N, C-alpha and C positions, 0 to 999 in steps of 0.2 A: 461111733458110725462113719461107715465110709465113704471116699467119693470121690469117682470116677473121674479121673484124669478125658478128659475131650479136647484136645488139643490138635487133629489128626485124623488121617484115612483109615479103618482098620484095613486090611490085604480082599476081605471081601467086599466091598465099599470101593477102592479101585479098582477089580474087577470090573464087577459089574461095571461104572461108569467108562473102564473104557472099551466093552463090549458095545455098549451104547452110540456110544463113540465113534467105534468102527462103522459098526448100521449106518448112521446116521450117513457118515464120511462117505459108508461107499452108494446111498442111495441117490447122492446130491454130484458123485461123479459119474453116476450111468447116466441121469439128467445133461451131467454136462457132455458126455462122450454122443449120447443119440443128439442134440443140439448142433455140436460136430460134423457129426456126422448128413445133416439133416442140409445146413450152411455149405458143406463142401458138394451136397448131390443140385441144393438150389445154384449154388454160384459154378460151379460146370454146366448144366444146364443151360443155365441165362446166355454164357460164354457161346457154346455151340449154337443156341439161337442167332447172334449177335455174328458171329463170324459165319451164318447161311445165309442172313439175310443180305449180309452187308456184299457177300461173293454175288450171290442171286442178283442185288441192284446194279451193280457193278458191268457183270454179266450182261442182264440185260441191255443196259442201256448202249454196250457195242452189239449188241446183234437187231437192235432195232435198226440204229443205222448201216447195215451193212447187205451186201451186196446179193448175201447167201454162203456155203459153206462153202471150201476153198480143200483145205484139210482134214481127218479127221480119222484117229490112229487108234488103237490098241496094243501098245508094246511094239510098237515098229510097223505094224501089219496095217496095212490103207482099211477103207470100210467106208470108202464113198460111194459105192456101188450099194451098200445095204440097204434093204427098207424097213427092218424093225430094228425095237431096242437096241441101246449095243451098248460094253464097259465101254470104256476108253480113256487116255490118257493122256491125250491131245487131240487140240480140237480149233481151227482156223477159220475167221469169217474175212470173204473179202470184204473189202470198202472201197471208194473210190475208182480213177480210171487208171489207178497202176495197179501193180502187184502187189499190193501192202494189203496188207492181211491182220486183223486182232488174233494172237494168238491167246490158246489157254494151255498149259503145262500142268498135269500134277504130277509130282515126285517128292519123296521125303513126305510122304502122307502133308503136304501142303500145295493150292494151288500157287501157279506163276503168269503172271498178263509176260505180254509181248506185242510192240508193234511194228512189226517186219513183215518180209516176206515171210511165205506158210513154213519153212524151211527153218527159220530161222530158230531160237530156243527163246523161248521167253526165259527173263533173269528176275522183272523186280514182284517181293511175293507179295499177295493181293490177299489169303486169307491162312489160316491151318488147320488143321483137325481133319482135312477133307481124306477118307479113304478111299470113298471110291467115288465116280459119275459116269451118269448113266445117260443116254441124250434116244432120241427118240423122233424122226422125219413125221411134222404132221401137213398132210395126211397123211393118215396110216397106209404102208405100201407105196408111197413114192419112195427113192432114193435119196437120199443125202442129198446129193449135188441136184436137186430137181425140187426138194423138199425149201416152202415155201412161209415156213415157220418150223422150232425144234424144240420138244419139249425136253426140260434137264432135269435130271433128279439127281441130286447129293447126299450122299451118304457122310456126315460124322461123325469123330470118333474123337474124346478126348477120358484117357483110363477108361474102367470100365462102360462108361454111360455112352449112348451113342443117339445122333439126332438125324434125324432124315426128310428134307424136303423138296418139294415141286414144284415147279413153274415153266409155261407155257410160254414163247416169245415169236413175234414174228418181223419175219423184216421186212419193212415198210420200201426199199430199197429190190427187191428182189422183183 
């Protein structure tokens, strides 16, 4: 009688087990990759929402206390006489009895804040990922210099995701 030695795996058994291991490993990696992409998307979306809300809240507090718009620009072109929605890179709101202004500048995909005269550069970083800012005088048809309120629309972008938010703010002291 011939007894087989069963102390190991045959080549066929090893190939089948390696194939099954590879299949299971690739399925696990696909799940991991899709979970990571979902996590990254949600993280970016949350960051954009937070930035937009923080910027709008800060701006709203300053605009409510202001007496009107002192300066509004897009790449050094003045837009104070315009009566429709405008893409801007700078806006200044008058306050108090002097020439003081709350200044907001968009540069390098960030928004900066300053508290000085209208021509002074804003240098305190307020928020990031701001790709564009649009403003519209309220009521429609009046110029920015005569507006009682302003509608702000921010576009934020991080990597390939974008987020847009809009808010109208009335100037109490106007």
